C-alpha positions as CSV (number, residue, x, y, z in Angstrom):
1,M,-34.9,21.7,-118.5
2,D,-36.8,18.5,-118.7
3,H,-40.3,19.2,-120.5
4,E,-43.0,17.4,-122.2
5,K,-42.4,16.6,-125.6
6,V,-44.7,17.9,-128.4
7,N,-45.7,16.6,-131.9
8,I,-44.7,18.1,-134.7
9,L,-46.3,17.1,-138.3
10,L,-44.2,17.4,-141.2
11,V,-46.1,17.2,-144.4
12,D,-44.3,16.8,-147.7
13,D,-45.1,14.6,-151.1
14,Q,-41.4,14.2,-151.6
15,P,-39.4,11.6,-149.1
16,A,-36.0,13.5,-149.5
17,K,-37.6,16.7,-148.2
18,L,-39.1,14.8,-145.5
19,L,-36.0,13.3,-144.3
20,A,-34.1,16.4,-144.6
21,Y,-36.5,18.3,-142.1
22,E,-36.2,15.2,-139.9
23,V,-32.4,15.6,-139.7
24,I,-33.1,19.5,-139.1
25,L,-35.7,19.2,-136.4
26,K,-34.3,16.2,-134.5
27,E,-32.0,18.5,-132.2
28,L,-35.0,19.9,-130.9
29,G,-36.1,16.8,-128.9
30,E,-39.9,16.6,-130.1
31,N,-41.7,14.1,-131.7
32,L,-41.6,14.3,-135.4
33,V,-44.6,13.1,-137.1
34,I,-44.6,12.2,-141.1
35,A,-47.3,12.7,-143.6
36,S,-46.7,12.2,-147.4
37,S,-49.9,13.9,-148.6
38,G,-52.6,16.3,-147.5
39,R,-55.0,13.4,-146.9
40,E,-52.7,11.5,-144.7
41,A,-52.0,14.8,-142.8
42,L,-55.5,15.0,-141.8
43,E,-55.9,11.5,-140.7
44,V,-52.8,12.1,-138.4
45,L,-54.5,15.4,-137.2
46,L,-57.6,13.4,-136.4
47,K,-55.8,10.9,-134.3
48,T,-52.9,12.9,-132.6
49,E,-52.5,16.2,-130.9
50,I,-50.2,18.5,-133.0
51,A,-48.2,21.3,-131.8
52,V,-46.8,22.7,-135.0
53,I,-47.6,21.7,-138.7
54,L,-44.5,22.2,-141.2
55,V,-46.6,22.0,-144.8
56,D,-45.2,22.2,-148.5
57,V,-47.3,24.5,-150.5
58,C,-46.9,22.6,-153.7
59,M,-48.3,19.3,-153.5
60,P,-50.5,17.2,-155.7
61,E,-54.1,16.8,-155.1
62,L,-54.4,18.7,-151.8
63,D,-51.6,21.9,-151.9
64,G,-50.5,23.7,-148.8
65,F,-53.4,26.3,-149.3
66,E,-56.1,23.9,-149.6
67,L,-54.9,21.6,-146.7
68,A,-54.8,24.9,-144.4
69,A,-58.3,25.6,-145.1
70,M,-59.4,22.2,-144.7
71,I,-57.6,22.4,-141.1
72,R,-59.0,25.6,-140.0
73,E,-62.5,24.6,-141.1
74,H,-62.2,21.9,-138.0
75,P,-62.7,23.7,-134.8
76,R,-60.0,21.4,-133.0
77,F,-57.4,23.0,-135.1
78,Q,-58.1,26.3,-135.7
79,K,-55.5,27.7,-133.3
80,T,-52.8,25.0,-134.4
81,A,-49.6,26.9,-136.1
82,M,-48.8,26.2,-139.5
83,I,-45.6,27.2,-141.3
84,F,-45.6,26.9,-145.1
85,I,-42.4,25.5,-147.1
86,S,-42.2,27.2,-150.7
87,A,-39.7,26.1,-153.2
88,I,-41.0,29.2,-155.7
89,Q,-41.0,32.7,-154.9
90,V,-44.4,33.5,-153.5
91,S,-46.2,37.0,-154.4
92,D,-47.7,39.1,-152.1
93,I,-50.9,38.0,-153.1
94,D,-49.9,34.4,-152.5
95,R,-48.4,35.2,-149.2
96,L,-51.6,37.1,-148.0
97,R,-54.0,34.3,-149.2
98,G,-51.7,32.0,-146.9
99,Y,-51.9,34.2,-144.0
100,E,-55.8,33.8,-144.6
101,M,-55.7,30.2,-144.7
102,G,-53.9,30.2,-141.3
103,A,-50.4,30.2,-142.1
104,V,-48.3,31.8,-139.4
105,D,-44.9,32.0,-141.2
106,Y,-43.3,31.2,-144.4
107,V,-40.0,29.4,-145.1
108,P,-38.4,29.6,-148.3
109,V,-36.2,26.8,-150.0
110,P,-33.7,26.4,-149.6
111,V,-34.1,25.8,-146.2
112,V,-32.0,27.6,-143.7
113,P,-31.6,24.6,-140.7
114,E,-31.1,27.2,-137.9
115,V,-34.1,29.6,-139.2
116,L,-36.2,26.4,-139.3
117,R,-35.5,24.9,-136.1
118,A,-35.9,28.7,-134.5
119,K,-39.4,29.3,-136.0
120,I,-40.3,25.4,-135.2
121,K,-38.6,26.2,-131.4
122,V,-40.8,29.3,-131.1
123,F,-44.1,27.9,-132.1
124,A,-43.4,24.5,-129.9
125,E,-42.7,26.5,-126.5
126,L,-45.6,28.6,-127.5
127,Y,-47.7,25.7,-127.9
128,R,-46.6,24.4,-124.6
129,K,-47.1,27.4,-122.8
130,T,-50.6,27.6,-123.8
131,R,-51.3,24.2,-122.9
132,E,-49.6,24.9,-119.3
133,L,-51.6,28.1,-119.0
134,E,-55.2,26.5,-119.9
135,R,-53.9,23.7,-117.3
136,L,-53.5,26.2,-114.7
137,N,-56.4,27.8,-115.8
138,R,-58.7,24.7,-115.4
139,E,-57.0,23.9,-111.7
140,L,-57.8,27.5,-110.8
141,E,-61.2,27.1,-112.1
142,D,-61.6,23.6,-110.4
143,R,-60.4,25.6,-107.1
144,V,-62.5,28.5,-107.7
145,R,-65.5,26.0,-108.1
146,A,-64.4,24.1,-105.0
147,R,-63.9,27.2,-103.0
148,T,-67.2,29.0,-104.0
149,A,-68.9,25.4,-103.1
150,E,-67.4,25.4,-99.9
151,L,-68.4,29.1,-99.4
152,E,-72.0,28.2,-100.4
153,N,-71.7,25.3,-98.0
154,S,-70.3,27.2,-95.3
155,T,-72.9,30.1,-95.6
156,A,-75.7,27.7,-95.8
157,R,-74.6,26.0,-92.5
158,L,-74.3,29.6,-91.1
159,R,-77.8,30.4,-92.1
160,E,-78.9,27.1,-90.4
161,S,-77.0,28.1,-87.5
162,E,-78.4,31.6,-87.0
163,Q,-81.9,30.0,-87.7
164,R,-81.2,27.3,-84.8
165,R,-79.6,30.2,-82.6
166,S,-82.7,32.5,-83.0
167,M,-85.2,29.9,-82.6
168,A,-83.2,28.5,-79.3
169,I,-83.3,32.2,-78.3
170,A,-86.9,32.7,-79.0
171,A,-87.5,29.2,-77.1
172,G,-85.3,29.9,-74.0
173,K,-86.5,33.5,-73.8
174,M,-82.9,35.0,-74.5
175,G,-81.7,37.9,-76.1
176,S,-78.2,39.3,-77.0
177,W,-76.7,42.7,-77.2
178,D,-73.5,44.5,-78.3
179,W,-72.1,47.6,-76.8
180,D,-69.4,49.6,-78.9
181,W,-67.3,50.8,-75.6
182,I,-65.6,53.4,-78.0
183,S,-68.5,55.2,-79.9
184,G,-71.2,54.0,-77.3
185,D,-73.5,52.5,-80.0
186,W,-75.8,49.9,-78.9
187,M,-77.3,46.8,-80.8
188,W,-80.2,44.5,-79.6
189,D,-81.4,41.3,-81.3
190,E,-85.2,40.5,-81.4
191,G,-84.9,38.8,-78.4
192,Q,-83.3,41.6,-76.4
193,Y,-86.3,43.8,-77.2
194,R,-89.2,41.2,-76.6
195,I,-87.6,40.6,-72.9
196,F,-87.5,44.2,-72.2
197,G,-91.1,44.5,-73.5
198,V,-90.3,47.2,-76.2
199,S,-90.0,47.3,-80.1
200,P,-87.3,48.4,-82.3
201,E,-89.4,51.0,-84.0
202,S,-90.4,53.1,-80.9
203,F,-87.5,52.1,-78.4
204,A,-84.1,53.9,-78.8
205,V,-81.3,51.9,-77.5
206,N,-79.2,54.2,-75.2
207,P,-78.0,54.3,-71.5
208,A,-80.7,56.6,-70.3
209,N,-83.5,54.5,-71.7
210,V,-82.3,51.4,-71.0
211,Q,-81.9,52.5,-67.4
212,A,-85.4,53.7,-67.3
213,L,-86.3,50.0,-67.8
214,L,-84.3,48.7,-64.5
215,H,-85.6,48.2,-61.5
216,P,-84.6,51.2,-59.3
217,D,-83.4,48.7,-56.5
218,D,-80.9,47.0,-59.4
219,V,-79.5,50.1,-61.0
220,D,-76.5,50.6,-58.7
221,Q,-75.6,46.9,-59.2
222,L,-75.5,47.0,-62.8
223,R,-73.5,50.5,-62.6
224,K,-70.9,48.7,-60.3
225,A,-70.5,45.6,-62.8
226,V,-69.9,48.0,-65.9
227,A,-67.6,50.0,-63.7
228,E,-65.6,46.6,-63.2
229,F,-64.8,46.3,-66.7
230,N,-62.5,49.3,-66.4
231,K,-60.7,47.8,-63.4
232,G,-59.7,44.6,-65.8
233,T,-62.6,42.4,-65.4
234,R,-63.2,40.4,-68.6
235,A,-66.4,38.7,-67.8
236,Y,-69.5,39.5,-65.6
237,E,-72.9,37.6,-64.6
238,T,-75.4,39.1,-62.4
239,E,-79.2,38.7,-61.8
240,F,-81.6,41.9,-62.1
241,R,-84.9,43.1,-62.7
242,I,-86.9,45.1,-65.3
243,L,-89.7,47.1,-65.2
244,R,-91.5,47.1,-68.5
245,P,-93.5,49.8,-69.9
246,D,-96.9,47.9,-69.1
247,G,-95.6,48.1,-65.7
248,E,-94.7,44.0,-65.4
249,V,-91.7,43.2,-63.5
250,R,-89.3,40.4,-65.1
251,W,-86.5,38.6,-63.6
252,C,-83.2,38.5,-65.7
253,V,-79.8,37.0,-65.7
254,G,-77.2,38.8,-67.7
255,T,-74.0,37.6,-68.7
256,A,-71.6,40.1,-70.4
257,A,-67.9,39.8,-71.8
258,A,-65.4,42.3,-72.6
259,T,-63.2,42.3,-75.9
260,V,-60.0,44.3,-75.6
261,D,-57.3,45.7,-78.1
262,D,-53.6,45.3,-78.1
263,S,-52.9,47.7,-75.1
264,S,-55.7,46.0,-72.9
265,R,-58.3,48.9,-73.5
266,V,-61.7,47.6,-73.6
267,V,-63.4,48.3,-77.1
268,R,-66.8,46.3,-77.0
269,V,-68.8,44.5,-74.6
270,S,-71.0,42.0,-75.6
271,G,-73.6,39.7,-73.8
272,V,-76.6,37.4,-73.4
273,T,-79.9,38.5,-71.6
274,V,-82.1,35.5,-70.0
275,D,-85.4,36.0,-68.9
276,I,-85.9,33.9,-65.8
277,T,-88.9,35.0,-64.3
278,E,-90.8,31.8,-64.3
279,R,-88.0,30.2,-62.5
280,K,-88.1,32.9,-59.9
281,R,-91.8,32.2,-59.4
282,A,-91.3,28.8,-59.3
283,E,-88.8,29.0,-56.8
284,E,-91.0,31.5,-54.5
285,R,-93.8,28.8,-54.7
286,Q,-91.4,26.0,-53.9
287,N,-90.1,27.9,-50.9
288,L,-93.9,28.9,-49.8
289,L,-95.0,25.3,-50.3
290,A,-92.1,24.2,-48.2
291,R,-92.9,26.9,-45.4
292,E,-96.5,25.7,-45.8
293,V,-95.7,21.9,-45.3
294,D,-93.7,22.9,-42.2
295,H,-96.6,24.7,-40.7
296,R,-99.2,22.2,-41.8
297,A,-97.1,19.4,-40.2
298,K,-96.6,21.1,-37.2
299,N,-100.1,21.9,-37.2
300,A,-101.2,18.6,-37.6
301,L,-98.7,17.2,-35.2
302,A,-100.2,19.8,-32.7
303,L,-103.8,18.8,-33.3
304,A,-102.8,15.1,-32.7
305,Q,-101.0,15.7,-29.7
306,S,-104.2,17.6,-28.2
307,I,-106.7,14.9,-29.0
308,V,-104.4,12.3,-27.6
309,R,-103.7,14.3,-24.7
310,L,-107.2,15.8,-23.9
311,T,-109.2,12.3,-24.7
312,R,-111.0,10.9,-21.8
313,A,-112.4,7.4,-21.4
314,D,-113.1,4.8,-18.5
315,E,-111.3,2.0,-20.4
316,V,-108.6,1.4,-22.7
317,K,-110.7,0.4,-25.5
318,A,-113.0,3.5,-25.7
319,Y,-109.9,5.9,-25.2
320,V,-108.3,4.0,-28.3
321,N,-111.5,4.2,-30.4
322,A,-112.0,7.7,-29.6
323,V,-108.4,8.9,-30.4
324,E,-108.6,6.8,-33.7
325,G,-111.6,8.3,-34.6
326,R,-110.5,12.0,-34.1
327,I,-106.9,11.3,-35.8
328,N,-108.9,9.5,-38.5
329,A,-111.1,12.7,-39.1
330,L,-108.1,14.9,-39.3
331,A,-106.6,12.5,-41.8
332,R,-109.4,12.5,-43.9
333,V,-109.7,16.3,-44.4
334,H,-106.0,16.4,-44.7
335,T,-106.3,14.1,-47.6
336,I,-109.1,16.3,-49.3
337,L,-106.7,19.3,-48.8
338,S,-103.9,18.0,-50.2
339,L,-105.8,17.1,-53.5
340,S,-106.9,20.7,-54.0
341,S,-103.1,21.4,-53.1
342,W,-104.5,23.2,-49.9
343,Q,-106.2,25.7,-51.6
344,G,-109.4,24.8,-49.5
345,A,-112.1,21.9,-49.2
346,E,-115.8,21.9,-50.3
347,L,-118.0,21.5,-47.1
348,S,-120.2,18.5,-48.7
349,R,-117.1,16.5,-49.2
350,L,-116.2,16.9,-45.6
351,I,-119.9,15.4,-44.8
352,D,-119.3,12.9,-47.2
353,E,-116.3,12.1,-45.9
354,E,-117.6,11.8,-42.1
355,L,-120.2,9.7,-43.4
356,A,-118.3,7.1,-45.4
357,P,-117.9,4.8,-42.0
358,Y,-121.7,4.5,-41.7
359,S,-123.8,2.1,-43.6
360,L,-126.9,4.6,-43.0
361,G,-129.1,4.2,-45.9
362,G,-131.3,6.9,-46.3
363,Q,-131.4,8.1,-42.9
364,I,-129.6,11.2,-43.7
365,V,-130.7,14.0,-45.8
366,L,-128.1,16.9,-46.9
367,A,-129.3,20.2,-48.3
368,G,-127.0,23.3,-48.9
369,P,-125.0,24.8,-51.7
370,K,-121.5,24.4,-52.7
371,V,-119.3,26.2,-50.0
372,Q,-115.4,26.1,-50.5
373,L,-113.8,26.4,-47.0
374,L,-110.2,27.7,-46.4
375,P,-107.8,25.0,-45.3
376,T,-108.0,26.1,-41.5
377,T,-111.8,26.5,-41.2
378,A,-112.0,23.0,-43.0
379,Q,-109.7,21.1,-40.5
380,T,-111.6,22.8,-37.5
381,L,-115.1,22.3,-38.8
382,A,-114.0,18.6,-40.0
383,L,-113.2,17.7,-36.4
384,A,-116.6,19.5,-35.0
385,L,-118.6,17.4,-37.6
386,H,-116.8,14.2,-36.5
387,E,-117.9,14.5,-32.8
388,L,-121.3,15.5,-33.8
389,F,-121.7,12.2,-36.2
390,T,-120.0,10.3,-33.2
391,N,-122.1,11.3,-30.6
392,S,-125.3,10.4,-32.9
393,A,-123.9,7.2,-33.7
394,K,-123.6,6.2,-30.0
395,Y,-126.5,8.1,-28.4
396,G,-128.6,9.9,-31.0
397,A,-130.4,9.5,-34.0
398,L,-127.9,7.3,-36.2
399,S,-128.0,4.9,-33.2
400,T,-131.2,3.3,-34.5
401,R,-132.6,2.5,-37.8
402,S,-135.5,4.7,-37.5
403,G,-133.3,7.7,-36.7
404,R,-133.1,10.4,-39.3
405,L,-130.4,13.3,-39.6
406,A,-131.2,16.5,-41.4
407,I,-128.0,18.7,-42.4
408,G,-128.6,21.8,-44.0
409,W,-126.3,24.9,-44.5
410,Q,-126.3,28.4,-46.5
411,V,-124.0,31.3,-46.9
412,E,-125.1,35.1,-46.3
413,D,-122.6,37.8,-46.1
414,Q,-119.6,35.3,-46.0
415,L,-121.5,33.7,-42.8
416,L,-121.8,30.0,-43.0
417,T,-124.9,28.6,-40.9
418,L,-124.8,25.0,-40.3
419,S,-128.0,23.2,-38.9
420,W,-127.8,19.8,-37.6
421,E,-131.4,18.1,-36.7
422,E,-131.7,14.7,-35.6
423,S,-135.3,12.7,-35.0
424,G,-136.7,9.5,-34.7
425,G,-134.1,7.9,-32.4
426,P,-134.0,7.3,-28.7
427,L,-135.4,9.8,-26.3
428,V,-133.0,12.6,-25.7
429,M,-132.1,13.8,-22.2
430,P,-130.2,17.2,-21.9
431,P,-126.8,16.1,-20.4
432,K,-125.8,16.8,-16.9
433,S,-122.3,17.9,-18.1
434,R,-120.7,18.6,-21.5
435,G,-118.3,15.9,-22.5
436,F,-115.3,16.1,-24.3
437,G,-116.5,16.4,-27.8
438,T,-119.2,18.7,-26.9
439,R,-116.4,20.9,-25.2
440,S,-113.8,20.7,-27.8
441,L,-116.6,21.7,-30.6
442,L,-117.2,24.5,-28.8
443,A,-114.0,25.6,-28.2
444,S,-112.6,25.2,-32.0
445,V,-115.9,26.7,-33.2
446,E,-116.2,29.7,-31.1
447,S,-112.4,30.5,-30.3
448,Q,-110.8,29.2,-33.0
449,L,-113.0,30.2,-36.0
450,G,-114.9,33.3,-34.1
451,G,-118.0,31.8,-34.9
452,Q,-121.1,30.0,-32.4
453,A,-122.1,26.9,-31.8
454,Q,-125.8,26.3,-30.3
455,F,-127.2,23.0,-28.7
456,D,-130.6,22.3,-28.2
457,W,-131.4,18.7,-26.4
458,R,-134.7,18.4,-27.4
459,A,-136.4,15.0,-26.3
460,E,-137.1,14.0,-30.1
461,G,-133.4,14.8,-31.2
462,L,-130.4,17.2,-30.8
463,L,-130.9,20.3,-32.6
464,C,-127.4,21.9,-33.2
465,R,-126.7,25.2,-35.1
466,L,-123.5,26.2,-36.1
467,E,-122.2,29.5,-37.5
468,V,-119.0,30.3,-39.0
469,P,-117.7,33.4,-40.6
470,L,-115.7,32.3,-44.2
471,T,-113.5,35.3,-44.6
472,R,-112.1,35.5,-40.8
473,K,-108.7,36.5,-40.9
474,T,-107.4,34.0,-38.5
475,A,-108.8,31.6,-40.3
476,A,-106.6,32.0,-43.4
477,T,-103.3,33.1,-41.6
478,A,-100.4,30.8,-40.8
479,P,-101.1,27.5,-39.3
480,G,-98.5,27.8,-36.6
481,K,-100.8,30.3,-34.5
482,F,-103.7,27.9,-35.2
483,D,-101.6,25.2,-33.2
484,V,-101.2,27.1,-30.1
485,A,-104.8,28.4,-30.0
486,S,-106.1,25.0,-30.5
487,A,-104.0,23.4,-28.0
488,S,-105.0,26.1,-25.3
489,E,-108.5,26.2,-26.2
490,L,-109.0,22.5,-25.9
491,Q,-107.0,22.1,-22.4
492,R,-109.7,24.9,-21.2
493,A,-112.5,22.9,-22.7
494,S,-111.3,19.7,-21.0
495,G,-110.4,21.4,-17.4
């Protein structure tokens, strides 16, 4: 078997003996290194890795004992095997001294070649095996260090991953759970407790307690989901509601997956719960908004249709101006309501929008508190104000620079009272019949809003008083009902 050669150091002051040792040991196939003195041997040891030292006890200058003592003092050679050769009969005291100096064996002279070869071979093989063991130990230590570093890196990555998962679960309003199907034990993470609005210190996770937190309408559905796992289902997803201890209802989506054994029997069910309450609320708001937009679009079209159908004029230009004015009034209030997300409109804002087309300087005085109108009330009142402004600009106080208009309003017991008082304009004569504008104003305020409209055609100027309930139910109901009533009332007013 091929193996790496080792170095054997032969130390003797007699060349004939060195030659004899070389001849005897040549059969071993190792590297034989010659030193003719103790000092030369020390020089060789410092430069060469030696497996076994064969040294003569009796040498001038440094004898074998002294050389052995010097070799053992060096840390590198404390375990190097040394065999003494002695041509004289050594006493037990000398033998003991040799062993103390680090000798591992004695070979007497005359040397028996077979015995010397056997001894050298044993220590050479021992040196080789020791070096091989040291190499294997180093490799093992390297592998252990590499594996340890890999495990530390893996643990660090796992810890970072768990931290990211925890952050993602917290940010995503998620929780995870695990159910031992055999023992019935449950495990919830922090996110699961947070979703259900309970704490690990005060809430014991068991079927009865969990069911108590489920919405009654969703319990049967979840029972069926659990039963599906016994029928071979391996994964399930469903939406359900929970009732937190504080009474809050939360929407969740739950995903569960089963783990089975070799006989396809369910042994564990694990899952994730996601709080989707905000998404559900957004969907509800979106659906409500879609319905509202549909109703309001129909409402606006119905009003525009009524305006076009019922407007009367002696010539085309007058008819176009009348229709455009009323539709523009409707568009202006629609813009105001859109900016408030159809939550309502402020009364003074409606008046300002109707005043915008006119350059009246200081002819108009407004006085009144802030009043928020419901969308339907705002639409109807905007058209009524438009009719008043249009009539005043054509025939009343706003038709001359000397005319003055005072608009005041107040609210008491949810009843809005608005007064319209004109003065300084042309002489007013009571009308022989009510025009479309007046009739439509009366119909919309009285029939649609449940209010009252009173007109006093004084010679110095028109005095109008409008009373409008701010909380009338019809003013806040679905716009679809408004359409029919508006058209019907306007038709009767024009008839």
